[in-house]
C-alpha positions as a Markdown table, in Angstrom:
| # | Residue | x | y | z |
|---|---|---|---|---|
| 1 | Unk | 135.2 | -28.8 | 72.2 |
| 2 | Unk | 137.0 | -25.4 | 72.2 |
| 3 | Unk | 136.8 | -23.9 | 75.6 |
| 4 | Unk | 138.1 | -20.5 | 76.9 |
| 5 | Unk | 138.6 | -20.3 | 80.7 |
| 6 | Unk | 138.8 | -16.8 | 82.1 |
| 7 | Unk | 140.8 | -16.9 | 85.4 |
| 8 | Unk | 143.7 | -19.1 | 86.4 |
| 9 | Unk | 143.0 | -19.2 | 90.2 |
| 10 | Unk | 142.2 | -22.4 | 92.0 |
| 11 | Unk | 138.9 | -23.0 | 90.3 |
| 12 | Unk | 140.1 | -22.1 | 86.9 |
| 13 | Unk | 143.3 | -24.2 | 87.2 |
| 14 | Unk | 141.3 | -27.2 | 88.4 |
| 15 | Unk | 138.9 | -26.8 | 85.5 |
| 16 | Unk | 141.7 | -26.5 | 83.0 |
| 17 | Unk | 143.4 | -29.6 | 84.3 |
| 18 | Unk | 140.2 | -31.7 | 84.3 |
| 19 | Unk | 139.1 | -30.6 | 80.8 |
| 20 | Unk | 142.5 | -30.8 | 79.2 |
| 21 | Unk | 142.7 | -34.5 | 80.4 |
| 22 | Unk | 139.6 | -35.1 | 78.4 |
| 23 | Unk | 141.4 | -33.7 | 75.3 |
| 24 | Unk | 139.4 | -30.5 | 74.9 |
| 25 | Unk | 141.0 | -27.5 | 73.2 |
| 26 | Unk | 141.6 | -25.3 | 76.3 |
| 27 | Unk | 142.8 | -21.6 | 76.4 |
| 28 | Unk | 143.3 | -20.0 | 79.8 |
| 29 | Unk | 143.3 | -16.2 | 80.3 |
| 30 | Unk | 144.6 | -14.4 | 83.4 |
| 31 | Unk | 146.3 | -11.0 | 84.1 |
| 32 | Unk | 148.9 | -12.6 | 86.3 |
| 33 | Unk | 152.1 | -14.0 | 84.6 |
| 34 | Unk | 152.8 | -16.2 | 87.6 |
| 35 | Unk | 149.5 | -18.0 | 87.4 |
| 36 | Unk | 149.7 | -18.4 | 83.7 |
| 37 | Unk | 153.3 | -19.6 | 83.8 |
| 38 | Unk | 152.5 | -22.3 | 86.3 |
| 39 | Unk | 149.7 | -23.7 | 84.1 |
| 40 | Unk | 151.8 | -23.6 | 81.0 |
| 41 | Unk | 154.4 | -25.7 | 82.6 |
| 42 | Unk | 152.0 | -28.3 | 83.9 |
| 43 | Unk | 149.3 | -28.6 | 81.3 |
| 44 | Unk | 148.9 | -28.9 | 77.5 |
| 45 | Unk | 146.8 | -25.7 | 77.3 |
| 46 | Unk | 147.2 | -22.4 | 75.5 |
| 47 | Unk | 147.7 | -19.4 | 77.8 |
| 48 | Unk | 146.9 | -15.7 | 77.2 |
| 49 | Unk | 147.8 | -12.8 | 79.5 |
| 50 | Unk | 145.3 | -10.0 | 79.7 |
| 51 | Unk | 142.1 | -8.7 | 81.2 |
| 52 | Unk | 139.3 | -11.3 | 81.0 |
| 53 | Unk | 136.5 | -8.9 | 79.8 |
| 54 | Unk | 138.5 | -6.9 | 77.3 |
| 55 | Unk | 137.3 | -7.6 | 73.7 |
| 56 | Unk | 140.9 | -7.7 | 72.4 |
| 57 | Unk | 141.9 | -10.3 | 75.1 |
| 58 | Unk | 138.9 | -12.4 | 74.2 |
| 59 | Unk | 139.8 | -12.3 | 70.5 |
| 60 | Unk | 143.4 | -13.3 | 71.2 |
| 61 | Unk | 142.1 | -16.2 | 73.3 |
| 62 | Unk | 140.0 | -17.5 | 70.4 |
| 63 | Unk | 136.7 | -16.3 | 71.6 |
| 64 | Unk | 135.4 | -15.8 | 68.0 |
| 65 | Unk | 135.1 | -19.5 | 67.5 |
| 66 | Unk | 134.9 | -20.9 | 71.0 |
| 67 | Unk | 132.1 | -23.3 | 71.9 |
| 68 | Unk | 132.1 | -22.4 | 75.6 |
| 69 | Unk | 133.4 | -19.6 | 77.7 |
| 70 | Unk | 133.9 | -20.2 | 81.4 |
| 71 | Unk | 134.4 | -17.0 | 83.4 |
| 72 | Unk | 135.8 | -17.8 | 86.9 |
| 73 | Unk | 137.9 | -14.8 | 87.8 |
| 74 | Unk | 137.7 | -13.5 | 91.4 |
| 75 | Unk | 135.4 | -10.6 | 90.2 |
| 76 | Unk | 131.7 | -11.3 | 89.6 |
| 77 | Unk | 131.4 | -8.2 | 87.6 |
| 78 | Unk | 134.3 | -9.2 | 85.2 |
| 79 | Unk | 132.7 | -12.7 | 84.8 |
| 80 | Unk | 129.3 | -11.4 | 83.9 |
| 81 | Unk | 130.6 | -8.7 | 81.6 |
| 82 | Unk | 132.9 | -11.1 | 79.8 |
| 83 | Unk | 129.8 | -13.4 | 79.1 |
| 84 | Unk | 127.8 | -10.4 | 77.8 |
| 85 | Unk | 130.7 | -9.3 | 75.5 |
| 86 | Unk | 131.2 | -12.8 | 74.2 |
| 87 | Unk | 127.5 | -13.0 | 73.3 |
| 88 | Unk | 127.4 | -9.6 | 71.7 |
| 89 | Unk | 130.6 | -9.8 | 69.7 |
| 90 | Unk | 130.9 | -13.6 | 69.0 |
| 91 | Unk | 127.5 | -15.1 | 69.7 |
| 92 | Unk | 129.3 | -17.8 | 71.7 |
| 93 | Unk | 127.0 | -20.8 | 72.1 |
| 94 | Unk | 127.5 | -21.4 | 75.8 |
| 95 | Unk | 128.6 | -19.0 | 78.6 |
| 96 | Unk | 129.3 | -19.9 | 82.2 |
| 97 | Unk | 130.0 | -17.3 | 85.0 |
| 98 | Unk | 131.1 | -17.8 | 88.6 |
| 99 | Unk | 128.8 | -15.5 | 90.6 |
| 100 | Unk | 129.3 | -15.3 | 94.4 |
| 101 | Unk | 127.6 | -12.2 | 95.6 |
| 102 | Unk | 124.2 | -12.9 | 97.1 |
| 103 | Unk | 123.0 | -9.5 | 95.8 |
| 104 | Unk | 123.3 | -10.8 | 92.3 |
| 105 | Unk | 122.0 | -14.3 | 92.9 |
| 106 | Unk | 118.9 | -13.1 | 94.7 |
| 107 | Unk | 117.9 | -11.3 | 91.5 |
| 108 | Unk | 118.9 | -14.3 | 89.3 |
| 109 | Unk | 115.6 | -14.8 | 87.4 |
| 110 | Unk | 115.8 | -11.3 | 86.0 |
| 111 | Unk | 119.5 | -10.6 | 85.7 |
| 112 | Unk | 120.4 | -13.9 | 84.1 |
| 113 | Unk | 117.6 | -14.1 | 81.6 |
| 114 | Unk | 118.5 | -14.8 | 78.0 |
| 115 | Unk | 118.1 | -11.2 | 76.9 |
| 116 | Unk | 119.9 | -9.7 | 79.9 |
| 117 | Unk | 123.4 | -10.7 | 81.0 |
| 118 | Unk | 123.7 | -13.6 | 78.6 |
| 119 | Unk | 124.9 | -16.1 | 81.2 |
| 120 | Unk | 123.7 | -19.6 | 80.4 |
| 121 | Unk | 124.9 | -21.1 | 83.6 |
| 122 | Unk | 125.9 | -19.3 | 86.8 |
| 123 | Unk | 128.1 | -21.2 | 89.3 |
| 124 | Unk | 128.5 | -20.3 | 92.9 |
| 125 | Unk | 131.2 | -22.5 | 94.5 |
| 126 | Unk | 130.1 | -21.2 | 97.9 |
| 127 | Unk | 126.5 | -22.3 | 97.4 |
| 128 | Unk | 127.6 | -25.7 | 96.0 |
| 129 | Unk | 129.8 | -26.3 | 99.1 |
| 130 | Unk | 126.9 | -25.1 | 101.4 |
| 131 | Unk | 124.5 | -27.5 | 99.8 |
| 132 | Unk | 127.1 | -30.4 | 100.1 |
| 133 | Unk | 127.6 | -29.8 | 103.8 |
| 134 | Unk | 123.9 | -29.5 | 104.5 |
| 135 | Unk | 123.3 | -32.9 | 102.9 |
| 136 | Unk | 126.2 | -34.4 | 104.9 |
| 137 | Unk | 124.6 | -33.1 | 108.1 |
| 138 | Unk | 121.2 | -34.4 | 107.1 |
| 139 | Unk | 122.6 | -37.9 | 106.8 |
| 140 | Unk | 125.1 | -38.3 | 109.7 |
| 141 | Unk | 127.9 | -40.7 | 108.9 |
| 142 | Unk | 127.9 | -40.2 | 105.1 |
| 143 | Unk | 131.0 | -39.2 | 103.3 |
| 144 | Unk | 129.3 | -37.8 | 100.2 |
| 145 | Unk | 125.7 | -37.3 | 99.3 |
| 146 | Unk | 124.6 | -36.4 | 95.8 |
| 147 | Unk | 121.2 | -35.8 | 94.4 |
| 148 | Unk | 119.7 | -36.5 | 91.0 |
| 149 | Unk | 116.3 | -36.0 | 89.4 |
| 150 | Unk | 115.4 | -32.9 | 91.3 |
| 151 | Unk | 116.3 | -34.6 | 94.6 |
| 152 | Unk | 114.2 | -37.7 | 94.1 |
| 153 | Unk | 117.3 | -40.0 | 93.9 |
| 154 | Unk | 120.3 | -40.0 | 96.1 |
| 155 | Unk | 123.8 | -41.4 | 95.7 |
| 156 | Unk | 125.5 | -41.9 | 99.0 |
| 157 | Unk | 129.0 | -42.9 | 100.0 |
| 158 | Unk | 129.1 | -44.5 | 103.4 |
| 159 | Unk | 131.9 | -46.4 | 105.2 |
| 160 | Unk | 130.8 | -49.8 | 106.4 |
| 161 | Unk | 131.8 | -50.3 | 110.1 |
| 162 | Unk | 132.2 | -53.2 | 112.4 |
| 163 | Unk | 128.8 | -54.0 | 113.8 |
| 164 | Unk | 126.9 | -52.9 | 110.7 |
| 165 | Unk | 124.1 | -55.5 | 110.0 |
| 166 | Unk | 125.2 | -56.2 | 106.4 |
| 167 | Unk | 129.0 | -56.3 | 107.1 |
| 168 | Unk | 130.3 | -59.8 | 106.4 |
| 169 | Unk | 127.2 | -60.7 | 104.4 |
| 170 | Unk | 126.6 | -61.0 | 100.6 |
| 171 | Unk | 125.0 | -58.1 | 98.7 |
| 172 | Unk | 122.1 | -60.3 | 97.6 |
| 173 | Unk | 121.0 | -60.4 | 101.2 |
| 174 | Unk | 120.4 | -56.6 | 101.3 |
| 175 | Unk | 116.8 | -56.7 | 99.9 |
| 176 | Unk | 115.5 | -59.1 | 102.5 |
| 177 | Unk | 116.9 | -57.0 | 105.3 |
| 178 | Unk | 115.2 | -53.8 | 104.2 |
| 179 | Unk | 111.7 | -52.8 | 105.1 |
| 180 | Unk | 108.9 | -53.6 | 102.6 |
| 181 | Unk | 109.0 | -51.2 | 99.6 |
| 182 | Unk | 112.5 | -50.0 | 100.2 |
| 183 | Unk | 115.0 | -50.8 | 97.5 |
| 184 | Unk | 118.6 | -49.8 | 96.8 |
| 185 | Unk | 121.4 | -50.7 | 94.3 |
| 186 | Unk | 125.0 | -50.8 | 95.4 |
| 187 | Unk | 126.8 | -49.0 | 92.5 |
| 188 | Unk | 130.4 | -49.5 | 93.6 |
| 189 | Unk | 132.6 | -50.6 | 96.5 |
| 190 | Unk | 136.0 | -49.2 | 97.2 |
| 191 | Unk | 138.2 | -51.5 | 99.3 |
| 192 | Unk | 141.6 | -50.0 | 100.4 |
| 193 | Unk | 141.2 | -47.5 | 97.6 |
| 194 | Unk | 140.6 | -50.1 | 94.9 |
| 195 | Unk | 137.2 | -50.3 | 93.1 |
| 196 | Unk | 135.2 | -53.5 | 93.1 |
| 197 | Unk | 132.3 | -54.1 | 90.7 |
| 198 | Unk | 129.5 | -55.3 | 93.0 |
| 199 | Unk | 127.9 | -58.7 | 92.3 |
| 200 | Unk | 125.3 | -60.6 | 94.3 |
| 201 | Unk | 127.9 | -62.7 | 96.0 |
| 202 | Unk | 130.2 | -59.8 | 96.9 |
| 203 | Unk | 130.7 | -59.6 | 100.6 |
| 204 | Unk | 130.9 | -56.2 | 102.3 |
| 205 | Unk | 133.9 | -55.8 | 104.6 |
| 206 | Unk | 134.4 | -53.4 | 107.5 |
| 207 | Unk | 136.0 | -50.1 | 106.3 |
| 208 | Unk | 134.7 | -50.6 | 102.7 |
| 209 | Unk | 133.5 | -47.4 | 101.1 |
| 210 | Unk | 130.0 | -48.3 | 99.7 |
| 211 | Unk | 128.3 | -46.2 | 97.1 |
| 212 | Unk | 124.6 | -46.9 | 96.9 |
| 213 | Unk | 121.7 | -45.4 | 94.9 |
| 214 | Unk | 118.2 | -45.2 | 96.3 |
| 215 | Unk | 115.0 | -43.2 | 96.4 |
| 216 | Unk | 116.0 | -40.2 | 98.6 |
| 217 | Unk | 113.2 | -41.1 | 101.1 |
| 218 | Unk | 114.8 | -44.4 | 101.9 |
| 219 | Unk | 118.5 | -43.4 | 102.4 |
| 220 | Unk | 118.3 | -43.5 | 106.2 |
| 221 | Unk | 116.9 | -47.1 | 106.2 |
| 222 | Unk | 119.7 | -48.3 | 103.9 |
| 223 | Unk | 122.5 | -46.6 | 105.9 |
| 224 | Unk | 121.4 | -48.4 | 108.9 |
| 225 | Unk | 122.3 | -51.7 | 107.3 |
| 226 | Unk | 125.8 | -50.6 | 106.5 |
| 227 | Unk | 126.9 | -49.0 | 109.8 |
| 228 | Unk | 125.8 | -48.1 | 113.2 |
| 229 | Unk | 123.2 | -45.3 | 112.9 |
| 230 | Unk | 124.3 | -42.0 | 114.4 |
| 231 | Unk | 121.8 | -39.7 | 116.1 |
| 232 | Unk | 120.6 | -36.8 | 114.0 |
| 233 | Unk | 122.7 | -33.7 | 114.3 |
| 234 | Unk | 121.4 | -31.3 | 116.8 |
| 235 | Unk | 124.5 | -29.1 | 117.6 |
| 236 | Unk | 126.7 | -27.7 | 114.9 |
| 237 | Unk | 129.8 | -25.5 | 115.3 |
| 238 | Unk | 131.0 | -23.5 | 112.3 |
| 239 | Unk | 134.6 | -22.2 | 112.1 |
| 240 | Unk | 134.8 | -19.3 | 109.8 |
| 241 | Unk | 132.3 | -16.5 | 109.0 |
| 242 | Unk | 133.1 | -15.8 | 105.4 |
| 243 | Unk | 130.6 | -16.3 | 102.5 |
| 244 | Unk | 130.4 | -20.1 | 103.1 |
| 245 | Unk | 130.1 | -19.8 | 106.9 |
| 246 | Unk | 127.4 | -17.2 | 106.6 |
| 247 | Unk | 125.4 | -19.3 | 104.0 |
| 248 | Unk | 125.8 | -22.5 | 106.0 |
| 249 | Unk | 124.6 | -20.8 | 109.2 |
| 250 | Unk | 121.6 | -19.4 | 107.4 |
| 251 | Unk | 120.8 | -22.8 | 105.9 |
| 252 | Unk | 121.1 | -24.7 | 109.2 |
| 253 | Unk | 119.6 | -22.2 | 111.7 |
| 254 | Unk | 116.0 | -23.2 | 112.6 |
| 255 | Unk | 116.9 | -26.9 | 112.0 |
| 256 | Unk | 119.8 | -27.4 | 114.4 |
| 257 | Unk | 121.5 | -25.4 | 117.1 |
| 258 | Unk | 124.3 | -23.4 | 115.4 |
| 259 | Unk | 127.3 | -21.6 | 116.8 |
| 260 | Unk | 129.8 | -19.7 | 114.6 |
| 261 | Unk | 133.3 | -18.7 | 115.4 |
| 262 | Unk | 134.9 | -15.8 | 113.5 |
| 263 | Unk | 138.4 | -14.5 | 114.1 |
| 264 | Unk | 137.7 | -10.9 | 113.0 |
| 265 | Unk | 135.7 | -9.1 | 115.7 |
| 266 | Unk | 134.2 | -6.5 | 113.3 |
| 267 | Unk | 133.1 | -9.3 | 111.0 |
| 268 | Unk | 131.7 | -11.2 | 113.9 |
| 269 | Unk | 129.7 | -8.3 | 115.1 |
| 270 | Unk | 128.3 | -7.9 | 111.6 |
| 271 | Unk | 127.4 | -11.6 | 111.4 |
| 272 | Unk | 125.7 | -11.4 | 114.7 |
| 273 | Unk | 123.4 | -8.7 | 113.4 |
| 274 | Unk | 122.7 | -10.7 | 110.2 |
| 275 | Unk | 122.0 | -14.1 | 111.8 |
| 276 | Unk | 118.9 | -14.9 | 113.9 |
| 277 | Unk | 119.1 | -17.9 | 116.2 |
| 278 | Unk | 122.8 | -18.3 | 115.7 |
| 279 | Unk | 125.4 | -17.7 | 118.5 |
| 280 | Unk | 128.4 | -15.8 | 117.0 |
| 281 | Unk | 131.7 | -15.8 | 118.8 |
| 282 | Unk | 134.7 | -13.6 | 118.1 |
| 283 | Unk | 137.8 | -15.8 | 118.5 |
| 284 | Unk | 140.1 | -18.4 | 117.1 |
| 285 | Unk | 138.6 | -21.8 | 116.3 |
| 286 | Unk | 141.9 | -23.5 | 117.0 |
| 287 | Unk | 141.9 | -22.2 | 120.6 |
| 288 | Unk | 141.5 | -25.2 | 122.8 |
| 289 | Unk | 140.1 | -23.2 | 125.7 |
| 290 | Unk | 137.5 | -21.6 | 123.6 |
| 291 | Unk | 136.3 | -24.9 | 122.1 |
| 292 | Unk | 136.1 | -26.5 | 125.6 |
| 293 | Unk | 134.1 | -23.5 | 126.9 |
| 294 | Unk | 131.7 | -24.1 | 124.0 |
| 295 | Unk | 131.3 | -27.8 | 125.0 |
| 296 | Unk | 132.9 | -29.1 | 121.8 |
| 297 | Unk | 132.5 | -32.7 | 123.2 |
| 298 | Unk | 128.7 | -32.3 | 122.8 |
| 299 | Unk | 129.0 | -31.0 | 119.3 |
| 300 | Unk | 127.6 | -33.3 | 116.6 |
| 301 | Unk | 129.2 | -31.6 | 113.6 |
| 302 | Unk | 132.2 | -29.3 | 113.5 |
| 303 | Unk | 132.6 | -27.5 | 110.1 |
| 304 | Unk | 135.9 | -25.7 | 109.4 |
| 305 | Unk | 135.2 | -23.4 | 106.4 |
| 306 | Unk | 137.7 | -20.5 | 106.6 |
| 307 | Unk | 139.7 | -19.6 | 103.5 |
| 308 | Unk | 142.9 | -21.1 | 105.0 |
| 309 | Unk | 143.4 | -24.9 | 104.4 |
| 310 | Unk | 145.9 | -25.3 | 107.2 |
| 311 | Unk | 143.7 | -23.5 | 109.7 |
| 312 | Unk | 140.7 | -25.7 | 108.7 |
| 313 | Unk | 142.7 | -28.9 | 109.1 |
| 314 | Unk | 144.2 | -28.0 | 112.4 |
| 315 | Unk | 141.0 | -26.7 | 114.0 |
| 316 | Unk | 139.1 | -29.8 | 112.8 |
| 317 | Unk | 141.8 | -32.1 | 114.2 |
| 318 | Unk | 141.7 | -30.3 | 117.5 |
| 319 | Unk | 137.9 | -30.5 | 117.6 |
| 320 | Unk | 138.0 | -34.2 | 116.9 |
| 321 | Unk | 140.5 | -34.8 | 119.7 |
| 322 | Unk | 138.4 | -32.8 | 122.1 |
| 323 | Unk | 135.3 | -34.9 | 121.4 |
| 324 | Unk | 133.4 | -33.6 | 118.4 |
| 325 | Unk | 131.4 | -36.4 | 116.9 |
| 326 | Unk | 132.0 | -35.6 | 113.2 |
| 327 | Unk | 134.5 | -33.1 | 111.6 |
| 328 | Unk | 134.2 | -31.5 | 108.1 |
| 329 | Unk | 137.0 | -29.4 | 106.6 |
| 330 | Unk | 137.0 | -27.2 | 103.5 |
| 331 | Unk | 140.2 | -28.0 | 101.6 |
| 332 | Unk | 141.2 | -26.3 | 98.4 |
| 333 | Unk | 144.6 | -28.1 | 97.8 |
| 334 | Unk | 143.8 | -31.5 | 96.5 |
| 335 | Unk | 147.1 | -32.8 | 97.8 |
| 336 | Unk | 145.9 | -32.3 | 101.3 |
| 337 | Unk | 142.7 | -34.2 | 101.0 |
| 338 | Unk | 144.1 | -37.8 | 100.9 |
| 339 | Unk | 146.4 | -36.9 | 103.7 |
| 340 | Unk | 143.7 | -36.0 | 106.2 |
| 341 | Unk | 140.3 | -37.5 | 105.2 |
| 342 | Unk | 139.2 | -40.5 | 107.2 |
| 343 | Unk | 141.6 | -39.7 | 110.0 |
| 344 | Unk | 141.3 | -36.8 | 112.3 |
| 345 | Unk | 139.1 | -35.1 | 109.6 |
| 346 | Unk | 136.1 | -37.2 | 108.7 |
| 347 | Unk | 135.2 | -35.5 | 105.5 |
| 348 | Unk | 137.2 | -33.2 | 103.3 |
| 349 | Unk | 135.2 | -30.9 | 101.0 |
| 350 | Unk | 136.7 | -29.5 | 97.8 |
| 351 | Unk | 135.1 | -26.4 | 96.2 |
| 352 | Unk | 137.0 | -27.1 | 93.0 |
| 353 | Unk | 135.5 | -30.6 | 92.5 |
| 354 | Unk | 132.0 | -29.3 | 93.2 |
| 355 | Unk | 132.6 | -26.6 | 90.5 |
| 356 | Unk | 133.9 | -29.1 | 88.0 |
| 357 | Unk | 130.8 | -31.3 | 88.6 |
| 358 | Unk | 128.5 | -28.3 | 88.0 |
| 359 | Unk | 130.2 | -27.6 | 84.6 |
| 360 | Unk | 130.7 | -31.1 | 83.2 |
| 361 | Unk | 127.1 | -31.7 | 82.1 |
| 362 | Unk | 127.5 | -28.6 | 79.8 |
| 363 | Unk | 130.7 | -29.9 | 78.3 |
| 364 | Unk | 129.7 | -33.5 | 77.5 |
| 365 | Unk | 127.8 | -34.7 | 74.5 |
| 366 | Unk | 124.4 | -36.4 | 74.8 |
| 367 | Unk | 121.5 | -35.2 | 77.0 |
| 368 | Unk | 123.2 | -35.2 | 80.4 |
| 369 | Unk | 121.4 | -33.5 | 83.2 |
| 370 | Unk | 124.0 | -33.9 | 85.9 |
| 371 | Unk | 127.6 | -35.1 | 86.2 |
| 372 | Unk | 129.3 | -35.5 | 89.5 |
| 373 | Unk | 133.0 | -36.2 | 89.9 |
| 374 | Unk | 133.9 | -38.7 | 92.6 |
| 375 | Unk | 137.0 | -40.2 | 94.2 |
| 376 | Unk | 139.1 | -37.1 | 93.5 |
| 377 | Unk | 138.0 | -37.1 | 89.9 |
| 378 | Unk | 138.7 | -40.7 | 89.2 |
| 379 | Unk | 135.0 | -41.8 | 88.9 |
| 380 | Unk | 131.8 | -40.1 | 87.9 |
| 381 | Unk | 128.1 | -40.4 | 88.5 |
| 382 | Unk | 125.9 | -39.3 | 85.6 |
| 383 | Unk | 122.2 | -38.5 | 85.1 |
| 384 | Unk | 121.3 | -38.9 | 81.5 |
| 385 | Unk | 118.1 | -38.8 | 79.5 |
| 386 | Unk | 117.4 | -41.4 | 76.8 |
| 387 | Unk | 115.6 | -40.4 | 73.6 |
| 388 | Unk | 114.4 | -42.1 | 70.4 |
| 389 | Unk | 113.1 | -45.7 | 69.9 |
| 390 | Unk | 114.6 | -49.2 | 69.6 |
| 391 | Unk | 115.8 | -48.5 | 66.0 |
| 392 | Unk | 117.5 | -45.2 | 66.7 |
| 393 | Unk | 118.9 | -45.8 | 70.3 |
| 394 | Unk | 121.2 | -48.3 | 71.8 |
| 395 | Unk | 119.2 | -48.2 | 75.0 |
| 396 | Unk | 115.5 | -47.6 | 74.5 |
| 397 | Unk | 113.3 | -50.7 | 74.4 |
| 398 | Unk | 116.0 | -52.9 | 75.8 |
| 399 | Unk | 116.3 | -54.7 | 79.1 |
| 400 | Unk | 119.2 | -53.6 | 81.2 |
| 401 | Unk | 121.0 | -56.9 | 80.8 |
| 402 | Unk | 120.9 | -56.4 | 77.0 |
| 403 | Unk | 122.7 | -53.0 | 77.1 |
| 404 | Unk | 126.4 | -53.2 | 76.4 |
| 405 | Unk | 127.8 | -50.8 | 79.0 |
| 406 | Unk | 131.4 | -49.8 | 79.1 |
| 407 | Unk | 133.5 | -51.8 | 81.6 |
| 408 | Unk | 133.1 | -50.6 | 85.2 |
| 409 | Unk | 129.8 | -48.9 | 84.5 |
| 410 | Unk | 126.6 | -49.7 | 86.3 |
| 411 | Unk | 123.0 | -48.3 | 86.0 |
| 412 | Unk | 121.7 | -47.8 | 89.5 |
| 413 | Unk | 118.2 | -46.3 | 89.0 |
| 414 | Unk | 115.7 | -45.1 | 86.5 |
| 415 | Unk | 113.4 | -42.1 | 87.0 |
| 416 | Unk | 110.3 | -42.3 | 84.9 |
| 417 | Unk | 108.1 | -39.3 | 85.4 |
| 418 | Unk | 107.6 | -39.1 | 89.2 |
| 419 | Unk | 108.5 | -42.8 | 89.7 |
| 420 | Unk | 111.9 | -44.0 | 90.9 |
| 421 | Unk | 112.8 | -47.5 | 89.7 |
| 422 | Unk | 115.8 | -49.3 | 91.2 |
| 423 | Unk | 117.6 | -51.0 | 88.4 |
| 424 | Unk | 117.1 | -54.8 | 87.9 |
| 425 | Unk | 118.5 | -56.9 | 85.1 |
| 426 | Unk | 115.0 | -57.3 | 83.5 |
| 427 | Unk | 114.0 | -53.6 | 83.7 |
| 428 | Unk | 113.2 | -52.3 | 80.2 |
| 429 | Unk | 114.2 | -48.7 | 79.4 |
| 430 | Unk | 111.7 | -46.4 | 77.8 |
| 431 | Unk | 112.2 | -43.2 | 75.9 |
| 432 | Unk | 112.6 | -40.0 | 78.1 |
| 433 | Unk | 113.7 | -42.1 | 81.1 |
| 434 | Unk | 116.4 | -40.6 | 83.3 |
| 435 | Unk | 119.2 | -43.1 | 84.0 |
| 436 | Unk | 121.5 | -42.7 | 87.0 |
| 437 | Unk | 124.9 | -44.3 | 86.2 |
| 438 | Unk | 128.1 | -44.9 | 88.1 |
| 439 | Unk | 131.3 | -44.9 | 86.1 |
| 440 | Unk | 134.3 | -46.3 | 88.0 |
| 441 | Unk | 136.8 | -45.0 | 85.4 |
| 442 | Unk | 136.1 | -41.6 | 84.1 |
| 443 | Unk | 138.0 | -42.4 | 81.0 |
| 444 | Unk | 135.0 | -44.4 | 80.0 |
| 445 | Unk | 132.7 | -41.4 | 80.3 |
| 446 | Unk | 133.0 | -40.7 | 76.5 |
| 447 | Unk | 131.8 | -44.2 | 75.8 |
| 448 | Unk | 128.8 | -43.6 | 78.1 |
| 449 | Unk | 128.0 | -40.4 | 76.3 |
| 450 | Unk | 127.9 | -42.3 | 72.9 |
| 451 | Unk | 125.2 | -44.6 | 74.3 |
| 452 | Unk | 122.9 | -41.6 | 74.7 |
| 453 | Unk | 123.4 | -40.2 | 71.3 |
| 454 | Unk | 120.4 | -40.9 | 69.0 |
| 455 | Unk | 121.3 | -41.9 | 65.4 |
| 456 | Unk | 120.2 | -44.0 | 62.5 |
| 457 | Unk | 121.0 | -47.7 | 62.0 |
| 458 | Unk | 122.1 | -48.8 | 65.4 |
| 459 | Unk | 120.3 | -52.1 | 64.8 |
């Protein structure tokens, strides 16, 4: 696929790196020579210097025959205008824009209609991060929570701890330990960073990262078998009152007690006027005295979401040392994530990975509804729709144990209408089913896509 990425910032660079690794034809546009030069040295991509929404720049970037334009500059207006120009001049098949301002998003149904701004998909990294943190708070102790099929199915990454009922036992014992009517499928286990394909006789060990798929209503029951259940979050402290901090406070207020710390006093006063039922404090979240005054030891979740990675890491480390039960830190630099996650910082959240996930379903072939990148981009979780019949599809009309899946790929659940079916070897796939798959090696994702392409003569 020929893809033009407008903007070589952190999001644009991460997208270019990820998509170039999948052998797409990538062109990156940016006004800054320094940003373009760095990409040119690291990646096999074409680079163009110029203003992203200028027609001449888009032509030099190959916009006339591009399959997809992804506008992720730091200007909402530039991103939306570039998509509109690409549609008007080149009839570009697919156009994606990063839009951050709530004023635009709140009018999305009208502004982003097909005959208006010509934006096929709008991405808001801030909203993606907010949703991710909200799900983590909803399920205390989880490392990652992803939803599929309009929220009916959840994929959860949870670390098994000493004392968990299933730790030291075989996976085949899981069904008998769950309440009647509750089912789950363990999609993958990571032990000391290495993936394990789960079998019935696989024994879960303490400190394993366990990915399981289940009906969203049953996630809490299953987590209780893998680790000591934590009490529901009641007190949350947010460090940083930017776009993410504001949205997170709005999403959580009314459900849990929320306090927000903002360094800039003017911004703090403005936030206080905007947020009901939220205590806004002007100060430094890395100030030990301030945290102790706010009873950090009684805090269930500390979220550091400023625009400074180092400040987020340090404040989260301090909060953890002072007694915060769980710490979450927003980290843009991927090199930092592996250094801190699982230590003083319980969960590191990457806006770039969330943005890549939101885009991938529009890049891949086959009818893919969602694609989530996992394990720093090494693995993927996919929701795909199957079409056709037994003669035109490799999947439809076959039992799961008859389907030749790529190595390291598991089918965890099937959504059929409103029904959620946990995958078993004798489950038969029907046309229009939504399949939730876990792919340990993303290099196999192309092979997975081919399974969902309908053709003639597969039998």
